C-alpha positions in Angstrom: -50.8 -59.0 -16.6 -48.1 -61.8 -16.6 -47.1 -63.7 -13.5 -44.0 -65.1 -12.3 -42.8 -67.1 -9.2 -39.9 -66.4 -7.0 -38.7 -69.1 -4.6 -37.1 -67.7 -1.9 -37.6 -70.4 1.0 -36.4 -74.2 0.7 -37.0 -75.5 3.8 -39.7 -77.9 3.1 -40.3 -80.6 5.7 -42.4 -83.0 3.7 -39.5 -84.1 1.5 -36.2 -83.9 0.3 -36.0 -80.0 -1.3 -34.6 -81.2 -5.0 -37.9 -83.3 -5.1 -40.1 -80.2 -3.8 -38.2 -77.7 -5.4 -39.1 -79.7 -8.8 -42.6 -80.2 -8.0 -42.8 -76.1 -7.9 -40.9 -76.2 -11.2 -42.9 -78.1 -13.0 -46.4 -76.8 -11.5 -45.2 -73.5 -12.6 -43.9 -74.5 -16.3 -47.2 -76.2 -16.7 -49.1 -73.2 -15.4 -47.7 -71.1 -17.9 -46.2 -68.6 -15.5 -43.4 -66.0 -17.0 -40.1 -66.6 -15.2 -39.3 -68.8 -12.4 -36.8 -66.7 -10.1 -34.6 -67.4 -7.1 -32.5 -65.5 -4.9 -28.6 -64.9 -5.4 -27.8 -65.2 -1.4 -25.6 -67.5 0.5 -27.6 -66.7 3.0 -31.4 -66.9 4.1 -32.4 -63.3 4.1 -35.9 -63.6 4.0 -37.4 -62.0 6.7 -39.9 -64.3 7.4 -37.0 -67.1 7.9 -34.0 -67.1 9.8 -30.4 -66.9 8.5 -29.9 -70.3 9.5 -32.3 -71.7 7.3 -31.4 -73.7 4.3 -30.4 -71.9 0.9 -29.1 -73.0 -2.2 -26.4 -71.3 -4.3 -28.6 -69.8 -7.2 -26.5 -70.6 -10.2 -26.4 -74.4 -9.5 -29.9 -74.2 -8.8 -31.2 -72.6 -12.0 -29.0 -75.0 -13.8 -31.2 -77.7 -12.0 -34.3 -75.9 -12.5 -33.6 -75.4 -16.4 -33.2 -79.6 -16.9 -36.8 -80.0 -14.7 -38.8 -77.5 -17.0 -39.3 -76.9 -20.8 -40.8 -73.4 -21.3 -40.6 -71.1 -18.2 -37.9 -68.3 -18.1 -35.0 -68.8 -15.4 -33.1 -65.9 -13.4 -32.0 -64.5 -10.1 -33.7 -61.8 -8.5 -31.0 -60.7 -8.2 -27.3 -61.1 -8.0 -25.3 -58.7 -6.5 -22.7 -57.2 -8.7 -19.6 -57.6 -6.1 -20.4 -61.4 -6.1 -18.6 -62.8 -8.9 -16.2 -61.4 -11.2 -18.3 -59.9 -14.4 -17.0 -62.2 -17.0 -17.6 -65.1 -14.7 -21.0 -63.9 -14.4 -22.3 -63.2 -18.2 -20.6 -66.5 -19.0 -22.7 -68.5 -16.3 -26.1 -66.7 -17.8 -25.1 -67.7 -21.1 -24.4 -71.1 -20.3 -27.6 -70.8 -18.6 -29.1 -69.6 -21.8 -27.4 -71.9 -24.1 -28.5 -75.1 -22.1 -32.2 -74.1 -21.2 -32.9 -73.3 -25.0 -33.0 -69.6 -24.1 -34.9 -69.0 -21.3 -32.5 -67.2 -19.2 -32.3 -63.9 -17.6 -30.1 -61.3 -16.1 -31.1 -60.3 -12.7 -28.4 -57.6 -11.5 -28.3 -55.2 -8.8 -26.0 -53.4 -7.0 -25.5 -55.1 -3.7 -26.7 -54.2 0.0 -26.5 -57.1 2.6 -23.7 -55.8 5.0 -24.4 -58.7 7.4 -24.1 -61.4 4.5 -21.0 -60.1 3.3 -19.4 -60.0 6.8 -20.4 -63.6 7.5 -19.6 -65.0 4.4 -16.5 -63.0 3.3 -17.9 -61.6 0.9 -16.9 -58.0 -0.8 -19.2 -55.0 -0.5 -17.6 -52.0 -1.6 -18.9 -48.5 -0.6 -22.2 -47.9 -2.4 -20.7 -45.4 -5.4 -18.1 -47.9 -6.2 -21.2 -50.8 -6.3 -23.1 -48.5 -8.9 -20.1 -48.0 -10.7 -19.6 -51.8 -11.0 -23.2 -52.2 -11.9 -23.0 -50.0 -15.0 -19.6 -51.5 -16.0 -21.1 -55.0 -15.9 -24.0 -54.0 -17.9 -21.6 -52.7 -20.5 -19.6 -55.6 -20.3 -22.8 -57.9 -21.0 -23.7 -55.7 -24.2 -20.2 -56.4 -25.4 -20.1 -59.9 -25.1 -23.9 -60.5 -26.2 -23.2 -58.6 -29.3 -20.5 -60.9 -30.5 -17.6 -58.3 -29.8 -14.4 -60.2 -29.2 -12.2 -56.8 -29.2 -10.5 -55.9 -25.9 -12.4 -54.2 -23.5 -11.3 -51.5 -21.5 -13.4 -49.7 -18.1 -12.3 -48.5 -15.5 -12.7 -51.2 -13.4 -12.7 -54.6 -15.9 -10.1 -55.1 -18.7 -10.4 -58.1 -20.9 -7.6 -58.5 -23.4 -9.1 -60.9 -25.7 -13.1 -61.2 -24.2 -14.6 -64.4 -26.4 -18.2 -65.6 -25.5 -18.8 -68.6 -27.0 -21.2 -70.3 -27.6 -23.5 -67.3 -28.2 -26.6 -66.8 -26.5 -29.5 -68.5 -27.8 -31.5 -65.5 -27.0 -32.0 -62.6 -29.4 -31.0 -60.0 -29.5 -29.4 -61.0 -26.0 -30.9 -62.8 -22.7 -33.2 -60.2 -20.9 -31.8 -58.2 -18.2 -33.5 -57.3 -15.3 -32.3 -54.4 -12.5 -33.3 -54.9 -8.9 -33.7 -51.7 -6.9 -36.0 -48.4 -6.9 -33.2 -46.0 -6.5 -34.6 -42.6 -8.2 -31.5 -40.7 -9.5 -28.8 -44.1 -10.4 -31.1 -47.3 -10.8 -33.9 -46.2 -12.5 -31.7 -44.5 -15.2 -29.5 -47.5 -15.4 -33.3 -49.2 -16.0 -33.7 -46.5 -18.8 -30.0 -46.7 -20.3 -29.8 -50.8 -20.3 -32.6 -52.8 -18.9 -35.6 -54.7 -20.4 -37.0 -54.7 -17.0 -37.0 -53.3 -13.6 -38.4 -54.5 -10.0 -40.5 -52.5 -7.6 -41.6 -53.5 -4.3 -45.4 -53.7 -3.3 -45.4 -51.4 -0.5 -48.5 -51.0 2.1 -49.2 -47.3 0.5 -52.1 -47.7 -1.7 -49.5 -47.8 -4.5 -48.1 -44.0 -4.0 -44.5 -45.2 -4.3 -44.9 -47.8 -7.2 -46.8 -45.0 -9.1 -44.2 -42.5 -8.1 -41.2 -44.9 -9.3 -43.0 -45.7 -12.2 -43.2 -41.9 -13.4 -39.6 -41.4 -12.4 -38.4 -44.3 -14.7 -41.2 -42.4 -17.3 -38.9 -39.2 -17.1 -35.7 -41.1 -17.4 -36.9 -42.7 -20.6 -37.8 -39.9 -22.2 -34.9 -38.3 -21.7 -32.9 -40.8 -23.3 -35.2 -41.2 -26.0 -37.1 -44.5 -25.0 -40.7 -45.4 -24.3 -41.3 -46.5 -21.3 -43.6 -49.1 -22.7 -40.3 -51.2 -23.9 -39.5 -51.7 -20.1 -41.4 -54.5 -18.3 -42.4 -53.3 -15.1 -42.6 -55.8 -12.5 -43.5 -55.7 -8.8 -42.5 -58.1 -6.0 -45.6 -59.0 -3.8 -46.1 -61.4 -1.5 -48.9 -64.5 -1.6 -50.6 -63.8 1.7 -51.2 -67.4 3.7 -55.1 -68.8 2.3 -55.5 -66.0 0.4 -57.9 -66.9 -2.2 -57.9 -66.6 -6.3 -60.4 -63.4 -6.4 -58.5 -61.2 -3.7 -55.2 -62.0 -5.6 -56.4 -60.9 -8.8 -58.0 -58.2 -7.4 -54.2 -57.0 -6.3 -52.8 -58.0 -9.6 -55.5 -55.5 -11.2 -55.2 -52.9 -8.9 -51.3 -53.0 -9.7 -52.2 -53.0 -12.9 -53.3 -49.3 -12.4 -50.3 -48.0 -11.1 -48.5 -48.9 -14.3 -47.4 -52.7 -13.4 -46.7 -55.3 -16.4 -45.9 -57.9 -14.4 -46.3 -59.7 -10.8 -43.3 -61.4 -8.9 -45.1 -63.6 -6.4 -43.1 -64.8 -3.2 -44.5 -66.2 -0.2 -43.9 -66.9 3.3 -42.1 -70.4 4.0 -41.6 -72.2 1.0 -44.3 -72.7 -2.0 -47.0 -75.3 -1.2 -49.3 -77.0 -3.7 -52.2 -74.5 -2.7 -50.0 -71.8 -3.3 -48.9 -72.7 -7.1 -52.5 -73.4 -7.6 -53.5 -69.8 -6.8 -51.2 -68.9 -9.3 -52.3 -71.0 -11.9 -55.8 -70.3 -11.3 -54.8 -66.3 -11.3 -52.8 -66.8 -14.5 -55.8 -67.9 -16.3 -58.3 -65.3 -15.1 -55.3 -62.4 -16.0 -54.4 -63.9 -18.9 -50.8 -64.1 -17.4 -49.0 -66.5 -19.4 -46.6 -66.8 -21.8 
């Protein structure tokens, strides 16, 4: 069971955010955790926080984190496909991969937050259009990361001379994670294009997670792919005061549901105590890269 950390809250009160964020990143890096994820929002959308709380732009933040770490992977959980032009997004992830020495991950989703879109003047087309853009962005990433420099003509994106140099350091390309749990569209896109999916830890004794994993397995089988080649991640929240033993037991239970990898967030900013719990859990679970 691998362990990653998701930093969703930047409202530290005991020091400047650049120092506290760097401390969390270095702790995760030294602990051998798999990936350091950040949300891609312009407003704070964590339900345990408030909309006017501090929020940092995702890809600037990932560049900052790349310079302060050495081995941990870096990505967004996840970027809404409507936030940036597809070619610009792929270039941003490629740049992160090059400058971090091959540690970038592309986290991508259809987008969902209507309130944020209205508040910040962002595009949020109807859901069918968002999913069409999601699939075409995944196709374009394949095209550019495969080294093709021929024209790309989709239904929404037309690139006449798509040069994407330097090439990513990751081989064969930066890993792709698709966020979302829709059984007909999202999980089928995972089976077709992605290296990882991201599911949610719900208080139903794993019934939803087991069903989603089973649906993903069917999609993979239909496409001639083994589900074992998909990294099945589960986002879960570390409770205040939760000890290592209890957290390890929760991770082991998630493994019984078919999960390979837990992505851990917390209410409020990460603390030294919280990071120490993840470090000990990674030692016990063998959850290190």
